[in-house]
C-alpha positions as CSV (number, residue, x, y, z in Angstrom):
1,M,-1.3,18.1,-0.6
2,T,-1.7,15.7,2.2
3,F,2.1,15.6,1.8
4,Y,2.4,18.7,3.8
5,A,-0.3,19.2,5.8
6,I,-3.6,17.2,7.6
7,P,-6.9,18.6,6.1
8,D,-9.4,17.9,9.3
9,R,-12.4,15.6,9.1
10,A,-14.3,18.2,7.6
11,M,-12.6,18.6,4.8
12,V,-12.3,15.1,4.2
13,D,-16.1,14.6,3.8
14,R,-16.0,17.3,1.7
15,W,-13.3,16.1,-0.7
16,K,-16.2,13.1,-0.2
17,S,-19.2,15.3,-0.8
18,E,-17.6,17.0,-4.2
19,T,-16.6,14.2,-6.1
20,P,-18.1,12.0,-8.4
21,P,-19.0,8.4,-7.9
22,G,-15.3,6.1,-9.1
23,F,-13.5,9.1,-8.4
24,K,-10.7,7.9,-6.4
25,F,-8.0,10.1,-4.3
26,C,-4.6,8.4,-3.3
27,P,-3.2,10.4,-0.7
28,K,0.0,10.7,0.2
29,L,1.9,9.9,4.0
30,P,2.3,13.4,5.3
31,K,5.8,14.4,5.6
32,T,6.0,14.5,9.3
33,L,5.6,10.4,9.2
34,T,8.3,9.3,6.3
35,H,10.7,12.2,6.7
36,S,11.3,12.3,10.1
37,G,13.7,9.5,11.4
38,R,12.6,5.9,12.3
39,L,9.8,4.9,10.2
40,A,8.7,1.8,13.1
41,A,8.1,4.9,15.6
42,S,5.7,6.8,13.0
43,I,3.1,3.5,12.5
44,S,0.8,5.2,15.4
45,G,0.6,8.0,13.4
46,A,0.1,6.7,10.1
47,L,-2.7,4.8,11.0
48,Q,-4.3,7.4,12.6
49,F,-4.0,9.2,8.9
50,L,-5.2,6.1,7.5
51,E,-8.3,6.1,9.8
52,L,-8.9,10.1,9.1
53,M,-8.2,9.4,4.7
54,Q,-11.4,6.4,5.4
55,G,-13.6,8.8,5.9
56,L,-13.5,9.0,1.9
57,D,-15.3,5.7,1.6
58,D,-15.6,4.9,-1.8
59,R,-13.2,7.6,-2.8
60,L,-10.5,6.0,-1.1
61,G,-7.9,4.1,-3.5
62,V,-4.0,3.6,-2.9
63,L,-2.5,5.8,-0.2
64,F,1.7,5.8,-0.5
65,A,4.3,6.3,1.5
66,Q,7.2,8.5,0.3
67,L,11.2,7.9,1.4
68,P,13.4,10.6,1.6
69,P,16.6,10.0,-0.9
70,S,18.8,9.2,2.8
71,Y,16.8,6.5,3.3
72,S,19.2,3.2,2.3
73,P,18.6,-0.3,2.5
74,A,20.9,-0.2,5.9
75,N,17.2,0.7,7.8
76,F,16.1,-2.8,5.9
77,K,14.7,-3.6,9.7
78,D,13.2,-0.2,10.1
79,L,10.7,-0.3,7.1
80,E,9.7,-3.9,7.7
81,A,8.3,-3.1,11.2
82,F,6.6,-0.2,9.6
83,L,5.1,-2.4,6.5
84,R,4.1,-5.5,9.0
85,G,1.9,-2.6,10.8
86,W,0.3,-1.2,7.9
87,K,-2.9,-2.5,8.2
88,G,-6.2,-1.5,6.8
89,A,-6.3,-0.2,3.0
90,N,-3.6,-0.6,0.1
91,L,-0.3,1.0,0.5
92,A,2.5,2.2,-2.3
93,L,5.9,2.8,-2.0
94,E,7.9,4.7,-3.2
95,V,12.0,4.5,-2.5
96,R,14.3,6.9,-3.7
97,H,18.0,6.1,-2.5
98,A,19.9,4.1,-5.6
99,Q,21.2,1.3,-3.0
100,W,17.1,-0.1,-3.7
101,F,17.4,-0.3,-7.3
102,Q,20.8,-2.7,-6.9
103,E,20.8,-6.0,-5.9
104,P,20.3,-7.6,-3.5
105,Y,18.6,-5.2,-2.0
106,R,15.8,-5.0,-5.4
107,T,15.1,-8.7,-4.5
108,R,15.0,-8.5,-1.0
109,L,12.6,-5.1,-0.9
110,N,10.4,-7.0,-3.7
111,E,10.0,-10.1,-2.1
112,L,8.9,-7.8,1.2
113,L,6.3,-6.0,-0.7
114,Q,5.2,-9.2,-2.6
115,E,4.6,-11.1,1.1
116,L,2.5,-8.1,2.2
117,Q,1.2,-7.1,-0.8
118,I,2.0,-3.7,-0.9
119,G,2.4,-2.3,-4.0
120,R,5.9,0.1,-5.0
121,V,5.3,3.0,-6.5
122,L,7.1,3.7,-10.0
123,L,8.8,7.2,-10.6
124,D,9.4,7.6,-14.0
125,T,11.5,10.7,-14.3
126,R,13.2,10.1,-18.0
127,P,11.6,12.7,-19.7
128,I,13.1,15.1,-17.4
129,Y,16.6,14.0,-17.3
130,E,16.6,13.0,-21.1
131,C,16.5,17.1,-22.5
132,E,18.9,18.3,-19.5
133,D,19.2,21.7,-21.4
134,D,16.3,23.0,-21.1
135,P,16.1,25.4,-18.4
136,Q,11.8,24.5,-18.0
137,L,12.2,21.3,-16.4
138,A,15.4,22.5,-13.7
139,S,13.5,22.7,-11.0
140,E,12.2,19.5,-11.6
141,R,15.2,17.4,-11.7
142,K,15.6,17.9,-7.9
143,K,13.4,14.8,-8.3
144,P,16.0,11.9,-8.1
145,R,17.2,9.9,-11.3
146,V,16.5,6.6,-10.4
147,P,16.1,3.5,-12.7
148,L,12.8,2.3,-14.1
149,Q,12.7,-1.0,-12.6
150,P,8.6,-2.0,-13.5
151,D,8.4,-4.7,-10.8
152,V,4.6,-5.2,-9.9
153,T,4.5,-5.9,-6.0
154,A,0.3,-6.4,-5.4
155,S,-2.7,-6.3,-7.3
156,F,-2.1,-2.9,-7.9
157,S,0.4,-0.5,-9.3
158,L,1.0,3.4,-8.6
159,I,2.9,4.8,-11.7
160,R,4.0,8.6,-11.6
161,Y,5.5,10.1,-14.8
162,I,7.1,13.1,-15.1
163,S,6.5,14.3,-18.4
164,H,8.2,17.1,-20.4
165,P,5.9,19.6,-21.4
166,T,5.7,18.2,-24.9
167,L,8.1,15.3,-25.9
168,N,6.5,12.2,-24.1
169,Q,6.1,10.0,-27.4
170,Q,8.4,7.3,-27.2
171,S,7.9,7.4,-23.6
172,L,4.2,6.9,-23.8
173,D,4.2,4.6,-26.3
174,E,6.3,2.2,-23.9
175,W,4.1,3.0,-21.0
176,A,0.7,1.9,-22.9
177,K,2.2,-1.8,-24.0
178,I,3.2,-1.6,-20.1
179,V,-0.1,-1.1,-19.2
180,D,-2.3,-3.1,-21.1
181,R,-0.6,-5.8,-20.5
182,W,-0.5,-5.8,-16.5
183,L,-4.6,-4.6,-17.0
184,Q,-4.9,-7.9,-18.9
185,Q,-3.0,-9.4,-16.3
186,G,-5.9,-8.1,-13.9
187,T,-3.6,-5.3,-11.9
188,E,-5.3,-2.0,-11.0
189,I,-3.0,0.6,-12.1
190,Y,-2.7,4.5,-10.9
191,F,-1.0,6.4,-13.8
192,F,-0.5,9.8,-12.5
193,V,1.0,12.5,-15.1
194,H,3.4,15.3,-14.2
195,C,5.0,18.2,-15.7
196,P,7.7,20.9,-14.4
197,V,5.0,23.6,-16.5
198,E,2.0,22.5,-14.8
199,E,-0.5,23.8,-17.8
200,Y,1.2,20.8,-20.0
201,S,-0.4,18.5,-17.3
202,P,-3.7,17.6,-19.0
203,Q,-2.8,17.7,-22.4
204,N,-0.1,15.3,-21.1
205,A,-2.3,13.0,-19.8
206,R,-4.7,13.2,-22.1
207,Q,-2.6,12.1,-25.2
208,F,-1.6,9.0,-22.7
209,Q,-5.5,8.7,-22.7
210,R,-5.5,8.3,-26.4
211,L,-2.7,6.2,-27.1
212,L,-4.4,3.6,-24.8
213,E,-7.8,3.9,-26.8
214,Q,-5.2,3.9,-29.7
215,E,-4.1,0.4,-28.7
216,A,-7.7,-1.3,-28.0
217,V,-6.8,-0.5,-23.8
218,K,-9.8,-1.4,-21.9
219,V,-9.3,1.9,-19.6
220,P,-13.2,4.3,-19.0
221,P,-13.0,7.3,-21.5
222,L,-11.5,10.7,-19.3
223,P,-14.7,12.9,-17.5
224,W,-13.9,15.7,-20.4
225,N,-14.3,13.5,-23.0
226,L,-17.7,12.7,-21.9
227,I,-19.0,16.7,-22.6
228,E,-21.0,17.2,-25.9
229,Q,-20.2,20.9,-26.0
230,S,-17.1,22.4,-24.5
231,P,-17.4,25.0,-22.2
232,S,-17.2,28.6,-23.0
233,Q,-16.3,31.7,-21.1
234,M,-20.1,32.7,-19.1
235,S,-21.0,36.8,-19.3
236,L,-21.6,39.2,-16.5
237,F,-24.7,41.0,-18.9
């Protein structure tokens, strides 16, 4: 939501007060900063946004910057200037131009991110492209069809898994093994489950949680697993 509009401080304070301990927000840098030309010119605004988000205190997780598909390795110097100017909190970067996934640009970017301890957002859009005749997924195919390269460049990793409404078993099995390995190596994982048909997002997230638990991966329980009795509709009378 912060991608489209910057909240005021009162709203940030409310986010903090209305969430339980252990809850983490991962704010996305506003579109006005990342999609308006050269990044280096936006560093001041990015740091102001960071200062606002630091009002979340212990609820602040990783911030992330998503670059537009038009932002190619030809802008590497501009990107480097922006990333070197970032200070004060964990940041992850999502690139979408196809050349970032090709050599020598993939290695060059990863080396810069490793030096600065900036994470690389891993966008997995395979589920929505492997069923190309499914009309439910047409709107989500605006997301780029980029290769999945599980590169870890910092002490944390942020994964954005774009799920199919129902066909996710194979992909989630793969992710369960990857996440298990990374957690054992000490990497902090932020795993987001999206779905074009939004009503399926919670159950797909729960499916992944079950897979992790079946594999004895050391993850905390989801909040709804701690509810002793299923919620029921209250009566007005």
